[in-house]
C-alpha positions in Angstrom: 14.8 -3.1 14.3 15.1 0.9 14.3 13.3 3.1 11.1 15.0 3.1 8.0 16.3 6.6 7.8 19.2 6.4 5.5 17.7 8.4 2.0 19.1 5.8 -0.6 18.0 3.3 1.4 14.8 3.8 1.5 15.1 4.7 -2.1 16.5 1.2 -2.9 12.9 0.2 -0.7 11.1 1.7 -3.0 12.6 0.5 -6.1 12.6 -2.5 -4.8 8.9 -2.9 -3.9 8.2 -1.4 -7.8 10.3 -4.9 -8.5 8.3 -6.6 -6.9 4.9 -5.4 -8.3 6.2 -5.0 -11.9 7.5 -8.7 -12.1 4.7 -10.0 -10.1 2.6 -8.6 -13.2 4.5 -10.2 -16.0 4.6 -13.1 -14.9 0.3 -13.3 -13.3 0.1 -12.0 -17.2 2.3 -14.4 -18.9 1.0 -17.5 -17.3 -3.0 -16.3 -18.1 -2.7 -13.5 -21.1 -5.8 -11.3 -21.6 -7.1 -8.7 -22.1 -9.7 -9.2 -18.8 -6.9 -10.6 -16.6 -4.8 -7.4 -17.5 -7.6 -5.1 -16.5 -8.3 -7.0 -13.4 -4.8 -6.8 -12.3 -4.5 -3.3 -13.3 -8.1 -2.2 -11.1 -6.4 -4.4 -7.9 -3.6 -2.5 -7.9 -5.6 0.2 -8.4 -7.3 0.0 -5.7 -5.2 -1.1 -2.7 -3.5 2.0 -4.0 -6.0 4.0 -3.4 -7.3 1.8 -0.1 -3.5 2.7 0.5 -3.7 6.5 0.4 -7.5 7.2 2.6 -5.7 4.4 5.2 -2.7 7.1 5.9 -3.3 10.2 4.2 -7.2 11.2 4.7 -7.5 9.8 7.9 -4.4 11.4 8.7 -5.4 15.1 7.5 -9.3 15.1 7.4 -10.6 12.7 9.4 -8.0 12.8 12.6 -4.7 14.7 12.9 -4.0 13.6 16.2 -2.8 10.0 14.9 0.6 9.3 13.1 0.0 6.0 11.1 2.9 3.8 11.2 1.9 0.3 9.0 -1.5 -0.8 7.9 -0.9 -2.8 11.5 -0.9 0.4 13.0 -4.3 1.3 11.2 -6.0 -1.3 11.9 -6.1 -1.0 15.6 -7.0 2.7 15.4 -9.8 1.2 13.4 -10.7 -1.2 16.1 -9.7 1.3 18.7 -12.4 3.9 17.3 -15.5 0.8 17.2 -14.7 -0.2 20.5 -15.7 3.2 22.0 
């Protein structure tokens, strides 16, 4: 499968990711409606978003500007190759 290039499909994909996150969050809060669960959910989402930002923006712009990441597997391969050296 090739890279997605159609801007409308890219926006659709982003919207679907948002919809999945909202649906999963809503279902979790319906399953266990408490302030503790809501706070832990917010912290988990925030932590994963920051890790994703770190993996793609921070590494590429501040650590190694020669490497372009294609996804999380690409990032993991990059890390393992750096640790092997």
